[in-house]
N, C-alpha and C positions, 0 to 999 in steps of 0.2 A: 706349403705355398701361401696359405692364409696368413701365417705368422710373418713371413717375409713381406707380404703385401702391406700389412699393417705397419711394419717398421719403415718401409719405403715412404708411406704417406707421412709418417711421423717426422721425417727429416726434411720435408718440403719447406722451403722458406728459410731454413737455417743455413747460414754461410759462415764457416769458420775462418779463422785467420791463421795462415801458416807461412808468414814471411821468414826467410832465411836470415840467420844472424849476420850482421855486418859490423865490423869493429869500429868503423868510422862514423857510426850513427850516434844519436843522442845517448848520453851516459845512462847507466842503469838506475841511478838514483832518482831519476825523474819519475814521479808517480801521478802527476796531475792528469786527469782524464780530459779529453777534448770536450769542452762544454757545449751546451745547446746554443746554436747560433741565434743571432738576433732575428727578429721578424717571424716569430712562431705563428704558424698558420692556425686559424680557428678550426675546430672540429667540423667536419661535414655532417650536418644534421638532416640532410635531405632524405636519407633512406636508412632503414635499419635492416633491410633485406640482406640475408647472408649470400655471398657470392657462390657461384656453382662450385668453385674449387677453393674451399676454405682450408687453411692450414690447421693441422691438429698436432697435439703434443704427446699422445700416449705412446711414448717410446718404450719398447720392451727389452732392449739390450743396448750395449755400448752407450750407456747413459750416465751423465754426471750432473747431480743436482746440488747447487750452491745456495738456492733460496730455501729457507727452512732448514730442516735437519740435513746434514751432509749425507749423500746417498749415491752409491756407485753400483752399476750393473755391468757385468762383463759381456763378452760376445755371445754367451749362451743364456743370458738373462739372469745369471746368478748374482745374488747380493754379495759384493766383496768389500763392503764398507768397513767391516771389522778388521780387515787386513791393514788399514791405515792407522798406525799408532798416532797419538797426538803430534809427535815430532815429524813423522812422515807426512801427515796431513798438512802441517804447517809448511813443510818443504814443498809439497805439491802445489799448494795455493800460492806460495811465493813465486815459484817459477811460472805458474800459469798466468798470474796477474801481470807479471812483467813481460809476458809473451803476447798479450792481447792487444788489440786495436793498434797494430802497426809498431809495437815495441819490438826490440831485438834482444830480448832475454835479459839476464842479470849476470854480472861478472861473478867469478868465484869468490873474489874478495868481499863484495857486497853481500853475497849469499851467506858466507861464513859469519860475517858481522851481524846480519839480521837474525840468523838462526841460533848461533852459538855465542854471540856477543863478544867477538874477539877480532880486533883489527889486525893483529899480528898473530895468526894462529900457530900453535905449536905443531910439532909433528903428529902428536896424538890426535889433535883436533882435525888436522887434514885427513888423517886416516879415518876418523869418525865420519867426516863429510863424505869421503869416497864410499864407505860402507853403506851410509844412508842413501846415497844416490843409487847404488847398486840394488838395494832393497826396493826402492821406489820403482826402478825400471822393471824389476821382476814382477811387481804387482801389475804395472801398466801393460805388461805383455799379454795379459788376459783380456785386453780391450782391443778391438780392431778399429783404428790403430791410434795409440797415443804413445809418443816417444819423447824422451828427454835427450836432446842432442847437446853436444859440447863442441863449440867451434870458436876460435879466436878468443879463448879464455872466457867464454860466456855460455851459460846454460839457457836453453830455450825449449819450450814445450810445443810440440807439433802434433796437431790432431787431424785425422783424415776426415773426409766429408761424411763418413759413416758414423761418426761420433756426435751425439747431441749433448750440449752443455747449456743449461738454462741461462747461466750468467752471460755466456758469449752470445746467445740468441737475443737476450735483453739489450746488450750493447749494440748489436746490429740494428735493432728497432730504434734505439735512441740516436745513434750516430747518423743514420740515414733519414731521420725524422719521418719514419714510415707510419706512425700512428696518427692517421688523418681522419679515418671514418669510424663508424660504430663497430663494424666487424673487425677492423684493425685493433681497436681498443679492447674488444672482448678477447682477442687472441693474446695481446700484450698482457692484459690483466691475468689471464690464466697462467702465464709464465711467472709473474711476480707474486701471485696470491698464495704460494706455498709457505710463505713466511719471511722472516727477516733474512736479508742476504748475509752470508757468512755467519749464520747464527752460532752463538757460543764462542766465536773467535774474536780476540781482542789483542791486536798488536799495533804498535806505533806505525809500522810500515804499511799497514792495511787501511789506515784512517782515510787517506785521500781517495782510495778506490771506493770505499764504502760510502763516503760523503757524496761522491759523484752519482752513484746509483740512487741513494736516498733522495737527494735533491732533484734529480732528473725525473724519477718516477713520481714524486709529489707534484711536479709541474704537469706531467701528463694526466695524472688522476684529477688534479684540480681543474684542468681544462675540460674534462669530460663529465664530471659529476653532475653538472647542471643540465646535461642532455638527458638525464633520467628524471622522469616525473615522480615526485613523492607520492602523489595520489595513486599512481598505477604501479610503481616499482620501488616502494619504500624499502624493501629488504635489500635491493641492489644498492640503493643510496647508502644504506648503513654499512654494507660490505666495503664500498669504496671509501667511505669516511674512515672506517676502521683501518684500511690499508694506508691512508694518508697519515693517520695518527700513529701507526706503527713506525713510520719513517720520520715523522715530525710530531712528537707527542703533544706539543703546545700549539698546534695549528688551529686557530680560532675559526676559520672557515669550515673545517671538517667538523669541529664541535657543533657549530650551528646546524649544519646539514643533518648530523646524526640526531640531535635533539629534536629538530623539526619532524624527522621521519618517525622517531619513537612516539612523539605526541600524536602524530597523525594515526599511528597504530593503537592509540589509547594507552600506551605504556608510560604514563605520566611518572610513576615512581621510579622506573628505570631511567627515564630521562633526567630526573633530578639527581639520581645516583651518579650518572655519567658526568653531569655538571660538577658535582661536589668532588669527584675524583680528579677531574681536570683541574679544578681550582687548587687542590692540594699539591698536585704535580707542578703547577705553575708557580706556586709559592716556594716549593723546594728548588726549582730551577733558577728562578729570577730573584728570590729573596724578597718578594713583595706580593701583595694580594692581587688576584685577577680583577681588573678594573670594572667589569660588567657583572651586574647581578643576574640571577636566573631569569627574572622577569624582563630584564633588558635584552637578554640573549634571544628569548623566544618572542616572536611577533604576537602582539595582543590578539589579533583576530584568530590566530590559530589556537591560542590558549582558551579563548572564549567558546570556540566551537567544540573543543574536546572535553570530556568529563573525566576527571582523575579516577584511576582504578582504586 
C-alpha cells in the first residue's frame, strides 16, 4: 500500500499525450516543436513557500527517463533498460518523439528511411522492420501501459496515465507555460537536472526536437537564475548556471553568474579555470577569441572584496 501511494503521488501533474492517428493530419516529416509564445511572464518572486500539494518525481515503476542516461523501469520496478538494443532504442525514440505534443505518429516509409536509410526498402528491409517493431512491442508489454499502434500506415506510441516520462512532463511544462513561481521552477528543474536530453544519441531527425528542449529550458533557467541570491544561495546559482551551460555552452550570462558565485565562495582559482575553459570552447566554436577579459567579466567590487585562495 505504501509503494502504491508513493507511485500515485509521483504521477500528479503529469499529463501524457495520446492522440489517435489520423491520416489527414500534418505529415510525419514535420519535427519543429511549438515554440514559446510571445509575452513571457516574469517569474513570481513574491513567495518561495512551497504549496501544500507539491508535485514529486520519485517514480518507482512504469518510468521512462530521457534526461541523462536512458533508463526504463517496468510495472514491477525492474530495470529493463538493457533490453533496448541501440537500434530498438532509436526506433522507440523515433516513434515517441513523433507521437508527442499533438503529432500523429510517423509513416512506415519515413520510419524505414530514418532508421535503415532506405526510401525504397527491399523485402528483407521490410521484414527487418517488422521484426524490430515486434521486439519493441514485446519489451513495452512489461510497462503498464505503452503500446506501439499502427493505423492508416502510421506508427504511433500511446502511453497510459500510469506511465511517467520526464521528456513528456517537460514538454507539458513548456507548452502550457506553467513555470511561473519558485515552486514551479524547483519542480521543473528537478525534471531536467538529470542531464542532457537524449544523452548519447545523435541523429539528424532528432536535431529539431533536441534544439527545442535546449532553447526552451535555457529560457526558463535564465528567467529564474536571478531570483536566487548569490550571498545566500551561491550553490544553487552555480547549479542553474551549469544547467544553462549544458544546453548552451557559450552562454555568457551563465558564465558571469557562475564566476560571481564562485568568487563569492572564495573559489578564485576555480573561477579562473571556468573562465579559461569557457574561452577555449568559445574559440573552438566561433573561431575567434572571447572578447571580454576575466577582469571585465567579474565586477570590480566583488573582486576587491574576495581574497584569492
